[in-house]
C-alpha positions in Angstrom: 65.0 93.6 116.9 68.5 93.3 114.5 71.7 91.6 115.9 74.5 93.8 116.1 77.5 92.6 113.8 80.7 91.3 115.2 82.9 93.8 114.6 85.8 91.0 115.3 84.7 88.2 112.6 86.0 85.0 114.8 86.4 86.1 117.8 83.3 84.7 120.5 83.0 84.8 124.0 83.8 81.8 126.2 83.1 82.1 130.0 84.2 79.5 132.4 83.1 79.7 136.2 82.1 83.3 135.7 85.4 84.9 134.1 85.2 86.0 130.4 87.2 84.9 128.1 87.8 85.1 124.0 88.6 83.0 121.7 89.4 83.5 117.9 88.6 80.6 116.1 89.0 79.9 112.2 89.4 76.3 110.6 91.6 74.2 112.7 93.3 77.9 114.3 92.2 78.7 117.7 94.3 80.7 120.1 92.9 82.7 123.6 92.6 86.4 123.0 94.0 88.6 126.0 93.0 91.8 127.7 89.3 93.7 127.7 87.6 93.5 125.0 88.5 96.2 122.5 91.8 97.4 124.7 94.9 98.0 122.8 96.2 94.5 124.1 93.0 92.8 122.9 93.3 94.5 119.2 96.9 93.5 118.7 96.3 89.8 119.7 93.3 89.9 117.0 95.7 91.2 114.6 98.2 88.1 115.0 95.3 85.7 115.2 94.4 86.9 111.7 97.7 86.8 110.4 97.6 83.0 111.7 100.4 83.7 114.1 100.2 83.5 118.0 101.1 86.3 120.7 104.8 85.9 122.0 105.0 85.3 125.6 109.1 85.6 125.7 108.4 89.7 124.7 110.4 91.6 127.8 108.9 95.2 126.4 106.6 97.3 129.1 102.9 98.0 127.0 102.6 101.6 126.0 106.4 101.6 125.0 107.8 102.3 121.6 109.2 98.3 121.7 106.1 97.6 122.8 104.5 99.0 119.3 106.5 97.7 117.4 105.8 94.3 118.4 102.3 94.9 117.9 102.8 96.2 114.5 105.4 93.0 113.6 102.7 90.6 114.3 99.8 92.2 112.5 97.9 91.5 109.4 99.5 94.5 108.1 103.4 93.4 108.0 102.8 90.0 107.5 100.6 90.9 104.1 104.2 92.6 102.8 106.7 90.9 100.1 109.5 89.0 101.8 111.9 91.5 101.1 110.2 94.7 102.3 109.7 92.4 105.6 113.7 92.0 106.1 114.0 95.9 105.4 111.3 97.3 107.9 112.7 94.8 110.5 116.1 96.1 110.5 114.8 99.5 110.3 112.8 99.0 113.5 115.2 97.4 115.2 117.1 100.6 115.0 114.4 102.5 116.8 113.7 100.0 119.1 117.4 100.2 119.9 117.8 104.5 120.3 114.2 105.0 121.6 112.4 101.5 122.3 112.3 101.9 126.2 110.0 105.3 125.7 106.3 105.6 125.7 105.0 106.1 122.4 102.1 108.3 123.5 104.7 111.1 125.3 106.9 111.2 121.7 106.8 115.1 120.2 107.8 116.1 117.2 111.2 117.4 118.8 112.0 113.5 120.1 111.3 112.3 116.1 113.6 114.5 114.7 116.5 113.9 117.2 116.0 110.4 116.1 116.2 111.3 112.6 119.5 113.4 112.9 120.9 110.0 114.7 121.4 109.2 110.6 123.7 110.2 108.3 122.4 111.6 105.1 118.7 113.1 104.3 116.7 109.9 103.0 117.8 107.7 106.0 116.4 110.3 108.2 113.3 110.5 106.2 112.9 106.6 106.3 112.9 107.6 110.4 110.3 110.0 110.1 108.4 107.9 107.3 108.4 104.5 110.0 107.5 106.8 113.2 104.4 108.0 111.5 103.4 104.6 109.9 103.7 102.8 113.8 101.5 106.1 115.2 98.9 105.4 111.9 98.8 102.0 112.9 98.2 102.0 116.7 95.4 104.9 116.0 93.8 102.1 113.4 94.6 99.0 114.7 95.2 99.7 118.3 92.1 102.6 119.7 95.2 105.2 120.0 94.2 108.6 120.1 96.7 111.1 120.0 98.6 113.2 117.9 101.0 112.2 115.3 104.5 113.9 115.9 106.3 112.1 112.9 103.3 114.0 110.9 104.8 117.2 111.8 108.8 117.0 111.6 110.6 118.4 109.4 111.4 116.5 106.3 115.1 117.0 104.6 115.7 117.4 101.5 117.1 115.4 99.3 118.3 115.2 95.2 114.7 115.3 93.7 115.6 112.9 90.7 116.5 110.0 93.7 119.2 108.0 93.1 122.1 109.3 91.3 122.2 108.0 87.3 125.4 106.8 86.1 127.7 108.4 84.1 129.2 107.2 80.8 132.2 108.2 82.3 131.7 106.6 85.3 130.7 103.6 83.8 134.0 103.3 82.0 135.9 104.5 85.1 134.2 100.8 87.2 135.1 98.9 84.3 138.7 99.7 83.9 138.8 99.3 88.1 137.1 95.7 87.1 138.3 94.2 84.4 137.1 91.6 82.2 135.7 87.7 83.9 135.3 90.0 87.5 132.0 88.8 89.3 131.9 92.9 89.6 131.8 93.4 85.9 129.3 90.8 85.4 127.2 92.6 87.7 127.3 96.0 86.2 126.9 94.6 82.5 123.9 92.6 83.5 122.2 95.4 85.4 122.6 98.3 83.0 121.6 96.2 79.5 118.9 94.4 81.0 117.7 97.3 83.4 117.3 94.5 86.3 116.2 95.4 90.1 118.6 93.6 92.5 116.1 91.2 93.0 115.9 90.1 89.8 120.0 90.1 89.8 119.8 87.9 92.4 117.9 85.4 90.6 118.2 85.6 86.8 120.9 82.7 85.3 120.9 80.2 82.4 116.9 79.4 82.9 116.2 82.9 81.6 118.8 82.6 78.6 117.4 81.3 75.1 118.5 82.0 71.3 120.6 84.9 72.5 118.0 86.7 74.5 117.4 87.2 78.2 113.8 87.5 79.5 112.6 87.5 83.3 109.1 88.3 85.0 110.1 91.8 87.5 109.9 90.5 91.0 107.8 92.3 93.5 109.4 95.1 95.4 109.0 97.6 97.0 108.7 100.0 93.5 107.0 97.0 91.6 105.1 98.2 89.0 102.6 95.7 87.8 103.4 92.2 86.8 105.3 93.3 83.4 108.1 90.9 82.2 111.1 92.2 80.1 112.6 89.6 76.6 115.9 92.0 75.5 118.5 90.9 73.3 121.8 90.2 74.6 124.2 92.7 73.6 127.9 91.6 72.9 129.3 92.9 75.6 127.3 91.6 78.3 127.5 88.1 76.4 131.6 88.1 76.5 131.0 88.5 80.3 128.5 85.4 80.5 130.8 83.6 78.4 132.9 83.1 81.7 130.4 82.3 84.4 130.9 78.3 85.0 129.1 75.8 82.7 127.9 73.8 85.4 126.1 76.7 87.5 122.3 78.0 87.1 122.6 81.5 88.7 125.2 83.9 87.1 125.4 85.9 90.3 126.3 83.8 93.6 128.1 84.4 96.8 132.2 84.4 96.8 133.4 80.9 96.2 129.6 79.5 96.5 126.8 78.7 94.1 124.1 80.3 97.2 122.2 83.1 95.7 122.6 86.5 97.3 119.9 88.3 99.7 119.0 91.8 98.0 120.0 94.1 100.3 123.4 91.6 100.5 124.0 91.9 96.9 123.4 96.1 97.0 126.0 96.5 100.0 128.4 94.2 98.2 128.1 96.2 94.7 128.5 99.5 96.7 131.6 98.5 98.4 132.9 97.7 94.3 131.8 100.8 93.7 134.1 103.1 96.4 136.7 100.9 94.9 136.4 102.2 91.5 135.8 106.0 93.4 132.5 105.7 91.6 129.2 107.6 93.6 127.1 104.7 92.0 124.2 102.1 93.2 122.6 99.6 91.2 119.2 101.4 90.6 121.6 104.0 89.5 122.4 101.8 86.5 118.6 101.3 86.0 118.4 104.7 85.5 121.5 105.5 83.4 120.4 102.1 81.1 116.9 104.0 80.2 118.8 107.2 80.1 120.8 105.6 77.6 117.8 104.5 75.4 116.1 108.3 75.6 119.1 109.7 74.6 119.2 107.3 71.3 115.7 108.6 70.3 113.5 105.1 72.2 110.0 105.5 72.3 108.2 105.6 76.0 106.9 102.1 75.6 110.4 100.7 74.5 112.1 101.7 77.6 109.0 100.9 79.7 109.9 97.4 78.2 113.8 97.6 79.1 112.3 98.8 82.9 109.8 96.1 82.8 107.5 98.2 83.6 103.5 97.9 82.8 102.6 101.3 82.4 105.0 104.4 80.4 104.5 106.6 83.5 108.7 106.7 84.8 109.4 106.1 80.9 107.7 109.8 80.0 110.3 110.9 82.2 113.8 110.1 80.8 112.4 111.0 76.8 111.1 114.3 78.8 114.7 114.8 79.6 116.0 113.8 76.1 113.4 115.7 73.8 113.9 118.4 76.1 117.9 118.5 75.4 117.1 117.7 71.3 114.3 120.5 71.4 116.6 123.3 72.8 119.0 122.1 69.8 116.6 122.3 67.6 115.6 125.8 68.9 118.8 127.7 68.9 119.5 125.6 65.4 116.3 128.0 64.4 117.1 131.3 65.8 120.3 130.8 64.6 120.0 129.7 61.5 123.4 130.1 59.3 124.7 132.3 62.3 126.0 129.9 64.6 129.7 130.2 64.6 132.2 127.6 65.2 133.9 127.1 68.5 137.2 129.4 68.2 140.5 127.3 69.3 140.9 127.8 73.0 137.2 126.8 73.6 137.3 123.7 70.9 139.0 121.2 73.6 138.4 118.8 70.7 140.5 120.4 68.4 143.3 121.5 71.0 143.6 118.0 71.7 144.1 116.8 68.6 147.1 120.0 67.9 148.9 118.8 71.0 
Protein backbone atom coordinates (compact mmCIF):
# COMPACT_ATOMS: atom_id res chain seq x y z
CA UNK A 1 0.00 0.00 0.00
CA UNK A 2 1.41 3.37 -1.05
CA UNK A 3 1.91 5.77 1.83
CA UNK A 4 0.01 9.04 1.40
CA UNK A 5 2.24 12.05 0.82
CA UNK A 6 2.21 14.70 3.54
CA UNK A 7 0.45 17.79 2.08
CA UNK A 8 2.20 20.00 4.64
CA UNK A 9 5.94 19.24 4.52
CA UNK A 10 7.64 19.87 7.84
CA UNK A 11 4.52 19.17 9.91
CA UNK A 12 4.31 16.07 12.07
CA UNK A 13 1.74 14.79 14.55
CA UNK A 14 2.59 14.91 18.24
CA UNK A 15 0.36 13.07 20.76
CA UNK A 16 0.59 14.15 24.40
CA UNK A 17 -1.68 12.48 26.98
CA UNK A 18 -4.10 11.44 24.28
CA UNK A 19 -4.34 14.92 22.75
CA UNK A 20 -3.10 15.52 19.22
CA UNK A 21 -0.78 18.45 18.54
CA UNK A 22 0.87 19.48 15.30
CA UNK A 23 4.47 20.61 15.19
CA UNK A 24 6.42 22.27 12.36
CA UNK A 25 10.16 21.60 12.14
CA UNK A 26 12.69 22.85 9.62
CA UNK A 27 16.33 22.89 10.67
CA UNK A 28 16.58 24.65 14.01
CA UNK A 29 13.18 26.31 13.61
CA UNK A 30 10.37 24.61 15.56
CA UNK A 31 6.87 25.76 16.32
CA UNK A 32 3.49 24.30 17.28
CA UNK A 33 0.72 24.65 14.70
CA UNK A 34 -2.64 25.49 16.34
CA UNK A 35 -6.15 24.55 15.30
CA UNK A 36 -7.65 21.38 13.78
CA UNK A 37 -5.57 19.84 10.99
CA UNK A 38 -6.24 21.68 7.71
CA UNK A 39 -8.39 24.39 9.32
CA UNK A 40 -8.05 28.10 8.43
CA UNK A 41 -6.12 28.72 11.65
CA UNK A 42 -3.85 25.76 10.94
CA UNK A 43 -3.17 26.90 7.35
CA UNK A 44 -2.42 30.48 8.42
CA UNK A 45 0.07 29.30 11.05
CA UNK A 46 1.66 26.91 8.54
CA UNK A 47 2.13 29.74 6.03
CA UNK A 48 3.79 31.81 8.75
CA UNK A 49 6.02 28.90 9.74
CA UNK A 50 7.19 28.43 6.15
CA UNK A 51 8.18 32.11 6.18
CA UNK A 52 10.15 31.52 9.37
CA UNK A 53 7.91 33.61 11.62
CA UNK A 54 5.85 32.71 14.65
CA UNK A 55 2.18 33.65 14.95
CA UNK A 56 1.63 36.71 17.10
CA UNK A 57 -0.35 36.20 20.27
CA UNK A 58 -1.03 39.93 20.49
CA UNK A 59 -3.73 39.91 17.82
CA UNK A 60 -7.09 41.34 18.87
CA UNK A 61 -8.83 40.56 15.56
CA UNK A 62 -11.78 38.20 15.75
CA UNK A 63 -11.47 35.09 13.61
CA UNK A 64 -13.20 35.45 10.27
CA UNK A 65 -13.14 39.25 10.18
CA UNK A 66 -11.44 41.22 7.42
CA UNK A 67 -8.84 42.35 9.98
CA UNK A 68 -8.14 38.68 10.78
CA UNK A 69 -7.81 37.85 7.08
CA UNK A 70 -5.36 40.72 6.61
CA UNK A 71 -3.27 39.40 9.51
CA UNK A 72 -3.16 35.93 7.96
CA UNK A 73 -1.95 37.41 4.68
CA UNK A 74 0.74 39.53 6.37
CA UNK A 75 2.10 36.39 8.08
CA UNK A 76 2.09 34.40 4.86
CA UNK A 77 4.99 33.29 2.73
CA UNK A 78 3.41 35.12 -0.19
CA UNK A 79 3.77 38.45 1.60
CA UNK A 80 7.25 37.62 2.90
CA UNK A 81 8.47 37.05 -0.67
CA UNK A 82 7.65 40.62 -1.73
CA UNK A 83 10.36 43.26 -2.01
CA UNK A 84 10.82 45.54 1.01
CA UNK A 85 9.40 48.57 -0.81
CA UNK A 86 6.35 46.60 -1.94
CA UNK A 87 5.80 45.31 1.61
CA UNK A 88 5.70 48.86 2.94
CA UNK A 89 3.20 49.92 0.30
CA UNK A 90 0.93 46.91 0.83
CA UNK A 91 1.01 47.35 4.62
CA UNK A 92 -0.17 50.96 4.33
CA UNK A 93 -2.96 49.99 1.92
CA UNK A 94 -4.12 47.09 4.09
CA UNK A 95 -3.95 49.21 7.24
CA UNK A 96 -6.48 51.53 5.60
CA UNK A 97 -8.77 48.58 4.78
CA UNK A 98 -8.47 47.27 8.32
CA UNK A 99 -9.41 50.68 9.73
CA UNK A 100 -12.40 51.11 7.43
CA UNK A 101 -13.87 47.61 7.44
CA UNK A 102 -11.73 45.34 9.61
CA UNK A 103 -14.51 44.51 12.07
CA UNK A 104 -16.79 42.91 9.45
CA UNK A 105 -16.85 39.18 8.65
CA UNK A 106 -15.12 38.94 5.28
CA UNK A 107 -17.33 36.03 4.13
CA UNK A 108 -20.38 38.30 4.37
CA UNK A 109 -18.96 41.12 2.25
CA UNK A 110 -20.72 41.72 -1.08
CA UNK A 111 -19.96 43.64 -4.26
CA UNK A 112 -21.78 46.71 -2.94
CA UNK A 113 -19.57 46.74 0.15
CA UNK A 114 -16.39 46.66 -1.95
CA UNK A 115 -17.68 49.49 -4.14
CA UNK A 116 -18.59 51.49 -1.02
CA UNK A 117 -15.00 51.17 0.16
CA UNK A 118 -13.77 52.21 -3.28
CA UNK A 119 -15.93 55.33 -3.18
CA UNK A 120 -14.12 56.53 -0.04
CA UNK A 121 -10.92 57.01 -2.03
CA UNK A 122 -10.10 60.14 -4.02
CA UNK A 123 -9.27 59.42 -7.64
CA UNK A 124 -9.82 56.34 -9.82
CA UNK A 125 -6.36 54.87 -9.29
CA UNK A 126 -6.72 54.79 -5.50
CA UNK A 127 -10.24 53.34 -5.82
CA UNK A 128 -9.02 50.60 -8.14
CA UNK A 129 -6.23 49.79 -5.68
CA UNK A 130 -8.91 49.02 -3.07
CA UNK A 131 -10.61 46.65 -5.52
CA UNK A 132 -7.29 44.97 -6.36
CA UNK A 133 -6.29 44.48 -2.72
CA UNK A 134 -9.70 43.13 -1.73
CA UNK A 135 -9.56 40.67 -4.62
CA UNK A 136 -6.05 39.65 -3.58
CA UNK A 137 -7.23 38.94 -0.02
CA UNK A 138 -10.18 36.81 -1.18
CA UNK A 139 -7.93 34.87 -3.57
CA UNK A 140 -5.49 34.27 -0.72
CA UNK A 141 -8.33 33.04 1.50
CA UNK A 142 -9.45 30.63 -1.23
CA UNK A 143 -5.99 29.24 -2.00
CA UNK A 144 -4.49 29.14 1.47
CA UNK A 145 -7.30 29.18 4.06
CA UNK A 146 -9.89 26.88 2.53
CA UNK A 147 -12.42 29.64 1.75
CA UNK A 148 -14.98 28.41 -0.83
CA UNK A 149 -17.24 31.45 -1.17
CA UNK A 150 -17.34 34.09 -3.94
CA UNK A 151 -14.86 36.90 -4.53
CA UNK A 152 -17.04 40.05 -4.48
CA UNK A 153 -14.13 42.32 -5.48
CA UNK A 154 -13.87 40.53 -8.81
CA UNK A 155 -17.28 41.85 -9.83
CA UNK A 156 -16.90 45.39 -8.46
CA UNK A 157 -16.89 48.09 -11.15
CA UNK A 158 -13.43 49.29 -12.07
CA UNK A 159 -13.05 53.07 -12.24
CA UNK A 160 -11.91 54.56 -15.55
CA UNK A 161 -8.33 55.83 -15.48
CA UNK A 162 -6.01 57.60 -17.86
CA UNK A 163 -5.07 54.91 -20.45
CA UNK A 164 -1.57 56.38 -20.64
CA UNK A 165 -1.03 56.01 -16.89
CA UNK A 166 1.08 58.65 -15.14
CA UNK A 167 1.02 62.10 -16.68
CA UNK A 168 4.00 62.69 -19.00
CA UNK A 169 5.70 66.00 -18.30
CA UNK A 170 5.65 68.54 -21.12
CA UNK A 171 8.61 70.79 -21.91
CA UNK A 172 6.60 73.76 -20.64
CA UNK A 173 5.99 72.04 -17.29
CA UNK A 174 9.69 71.22 -16.94
CA UNK A 175 10.54 74.89 -17.63
CA UNK A 176 7.98 76.13 -15.07
CA UNK A 177 9.41 73.79 -12.45
CA UNK A 178 12.98 74.96 -13.11
CA UNK A 179 11.92 78.60 -12.90
CA UNK A 180 10.27 77.97 -9.51
CA UNK A 181 13.17 75.86 -8.20
CA UNK A 182 16.38 77.61 -9.17
CA UNK A 183 20.00 76.45 -9.36
CA UNK A 184 21.52 74.61 -6.37
CA UNK A 185 18.09 73.60 -4.98
CA UNK A 186 17.41 69.96 -4.15
CA UNK A 187 14.19 70.03 -6.14
CA UNK A 188 16.04 71.07 -9.30
CA UNK A 189 18.67 68.36 -8.77
CA UNK A 190 16.05 65.63 -8.33
CA UNK A 191 14.18 66.69 -11.47
CA UNK A 192 17.31 66.79 -13.62
CA UNK A 193 18.50 63.44 -12.24
CA UNK A 194 15.17 61.77 -13.04
CA UNK A 195 14.79 63.44 -16.43
CA UNK A 196 18.34 62.83 -17.65
CA UNK A 197 18.87 59.33 -16.27
CA UNK A 198 15.39 57.77 -16.27
CA UNK A 199 15.85 56.60 -12.69
CA UNK A 200 12.82 55.44 -10.72
CA UNK A 201 12.45 56.76 -7.18
CA UNK A 202 13.97 53.63 -5.59
CA UNK A 203 17.10 54.31 -7.66
CA UNK A 204 17.14 58.05 -6.93
CA UNK A 205 17.28 57.33 -3.19
CA UNK A 206 20.48 55.28 -3.63
CA UNK A 207 22.45 57.04 -6.37
CA UNK A 208 25.61 58.92 -5.44
CA UNK A 209 29.27 59.47 -6.17
CA UNK A 210 29.84 55.73 -6.27
CA UNK A 211 27.80 55.68 -9.51
CA UNK A 212 29.86 58.33 -11.35
CA UNK A 213 33.03 57.69 -13.33
CA UNK A 214 34.65 59.45 -16.30
CA UNK A 215 31.71 61.76 -16.90
CA UNK A 216 29.15 58.95 -16.91
CA UNK A 217 26.59 57.69 -14.42
CA UNK A 218 25.84 53.98 -14.15
CA UNK A 219 23.52 51.96 -11.93
CA UNK A 220 21.60 48.72 -11.80
CA UNK A 221 17.90 49.19 -11.51
CA UNK A 222 16.41 48.30 -8.13
CA UNK A 223 13.58 45.83 -7.73
CA UNK A 224 10.10 47.35 -7.57
CA UNK A 225 6.52 46.85 -8.63
CA UNK A 226 7.22 47.48 -12.31
CA UNK A 227 10.64 45.85 -12.30
CA UNK A 228 11.68 44.49 -15.70
CA UNK A 229 14.67 42.27 -15.16
CA UNK A 230 18.05 42.90 -13.61
CA UNK A 231 18.89 45.64 -16.15
CA UNK A 232 21.70 48.19 -15.86
CA UNK A 233 22.13 51.67 -17.28
CA UNK A 234 25.34 53.46 -18.29
CA UNK A 235 24.57 57.02 -19.37
CA UNK A 236 26.46 60.21 -20.20
CA UNK A 237 26.01 63.08 -17.76
CA UNK A 238 24.56 66.00 -19.71
CA UNK A 239 25.78 69.56 -18.96
CA UNK A 240 22.63 70.74 -17.13
CA UNK A 241 22.84 67.78 -14.74
CA UNK A 242 26.61 68.09 -14.34
CA UNK A 243 26.16 71.72 -13.25
CA UNK A 244 23.81 70.74 -10.42
CA UNK A 245 25.96 67.81 -9.31
CA UNK A 246 28.86 70.24 -8.82
CA UNK A 247 26.98 71.77 -5.89
CA UNK A 248 26.52 68.50 -3.97
CA UNK A 249 28.82 68.63 -0.90
CA UNK A 250 32.08 66.83 -1.59
CA UNK A 251 31.91 64.90 1.68
CA UNK A 252 28.45 63.46 0.96
CA UNK A 253 28.14 60.10 -0.79
CA UNK A 254 24.46 60.20 -1.79
CA UNK A 255 23.19 62.90 -4.14
CA UNK A 256 19.69 63.13 -2.63
CA UNK A 257 19.27 63.13 1.14
CA UNK A 258 16.74 64.35 3.68
CA UNK A 259 16.80 68.04 4.64
CA UNK A 260 19.75 68.98 6.87
CA UNK A 261 20.81 65.35 7.03
CA UNK A 262 22.89 62.74 5.22
CA UNK A 263 20.15 60.14 5.66
CA UNK A 264 18.53 58.74 2.51
CA UNK A 265 14.83 59.04 1.77
CA UNK A 266 12.48 56.09 1.86
CA UNK A 267 11.13 55.52 -1.67
CA UNK A 268 7.59 56.67 -0.88
CA UNK A 269 8.82 59.65 1.15
CA UNK A 270 10.88 60.96 -1.76
CA UNK A 271 7.87 60.66 -4.05
CA UNK A 272 5.67 62.58 -1.60
CA UNK A 273 8.33 65.26 -1.05
CA UNK A 274 8.75 65.76 -4.79
CA UNK A 275 5.00 66.00 -5.35
CA UNK A 276 4.91 68.89 -2.86
CA UNK A 277 7.61 70.65 -4.92
CA UNK A 278 5.46 70.08 -8.02
CA UNK A 279 2.51 71.72 -6.29
CA UNK A 280 4.70 74.71 -5.47
CA UNK A 281 5.57 75.03 -9.15
CA UNK A 282 1.92 74.44 -10.13
CA UNK A 283 2.70 71.51 -12.41
CA UNK A 284 0.85 68.13 -12.40
CA UNK A 285 4.02 66.10 -12.19
CA UNK A 286 5.50 62.99 -10.61
CA UNK A 287 8.88 61.28 -10.70
CA UNK A 288 7.54 58.50 -12.92
CA UNK A 289 6.17 61.12 -15.30
CA UNK A 290 9.72 62.43 -15.73
CA UNK A 291 10.90 58.98 -16.84
CA UNK A 292 8.17 59.04 -19.44
CA UNK A 293 9.14 62.56 -20.50
CA UNK A 294 12.75 61.53 -20.97
CA UNK A 295 11.75 58.51 -23.05
CA UNK A 296 9.42 60.69 -25.11
CA UNK A 297 12.23 63.18 -25.81
CA UNK A 298 14.48 60.38 -27.03
CA UNK A 299 11.76 58.94 -29.26
CA UNK A 300 10.96 62.34 -30.76
CA UNK A 301 14.67 62.78 -31.49
CA UNK A 302 14.66 59.52 -33.46
CA UNK A 303 16.20 57.18 -30.85
CA UNK A 304 15.79 53.45 -31.46
CA UNK A 305 13.81 51.15 -29.18
CA UNK A 306 16.98 49.69 -27.67
CA UNK A 307 18.39 53.18 -27.07
CA UNK A 308 15.24 54.09 -25.15
CA UNK A 309 15.29 50.75 -23.27
CA UNK A 310 18.88 51.52 -22.24
CA UNK A 311 17.73 54.86 -20.83
CA UNK A 312 14.86 53.20 -18.92
CA UNK A 313 17.15 50.36 -17.72
CA UNK A 314 14.76 47.79 -19.17
CA UNK A 315 15.96 44.37 -20.29
CA UNK A 316 13.60 44.33 -23.28
CA UNK A 317 12.03 46.85 -25.69
CA UNK A 318 8.36 46.24 -24.88
CA UNK A 319 7.83 49.59 -23.15
CA UNK A 320 10.30 51.45 -25.38
CA UNK A 321 8.22 50.43 -28.41
CA UNK A 322 5.28 52.42 -27.02
CA UNK A 323 7.31 55.65 -27.24
CA UNK A 324 8.78 54.98 -30.69
CA UNK A 325 5.34 54.13 -32.09
CA UNK A 326 3.91 57.44 -30.89
CA UNK A 327 6.87 59.39 -32.30
CA UNK A 328 6.76 57.48 -35.59
CA UNK A 329 3.03 58.11 -35.88
CA UNK A 330 3.61 61.86 -35.79
CA UNK A 331 6.48 61.66 -38.29
CA UNK A 332 4.46 59.44 -40.62
CA UNK A 333 1.53 61.86 -40.47
CA UNK A 334 3.82 64.73 -41.52
CA UNK A 335 5.32 62.59 -44.28
CA UNK A 336 1.91 61.50 -45.52
CA UNK A 337 0.50 65.02 -45.71
CA UNK A 338 3.65 66.18 -47.47
CA UNK A 339 3.10 63.53 -50.15
CA UNK A 340 -0.61 64.24 -50.42
CA UNK A 341 -0.10 67.94 -50.94
CA UNK A 342 3.34 67.93 -52.53
CA UNK A 343 4.00 71.45 -53.68
CA UNK A 344 0.51 72.57 -52.67
CA UNK A 345 0.78 73.09 -48.92
CA UNK A 346 0.08 76.74 -48.29
CA UNK A 347 1.91 78.84 -45.75
CA UNK A 348 0.07 79.91 -42.63
CA UNK A 349 -1.70 83.22 -42.85
CA UNK A 350 -0.40 86.00 -40.66
CA UNK A 351 -3.48 85.59 -38.44
CA UNK A 352 -2.63 81.91 -37.75
CA UNK A 353 1.16 82.22 -37.67
CA UNK A 354 1.68 82.91 -33.96
CA UNK A 355 5.47 83.11 -34.26
CA UNK A 356 5.31 85.66 -37.03
CA UNK A 357 2.76 87.66 -35.14
CA UNK A 358 5.01 87.80 -32.10
CA UNK A 359 8.00 88.82 -34.22
CA UNK A 360 6.08 91.81 -35.58
CA UNK A 361 4.95 93.05 -32.18
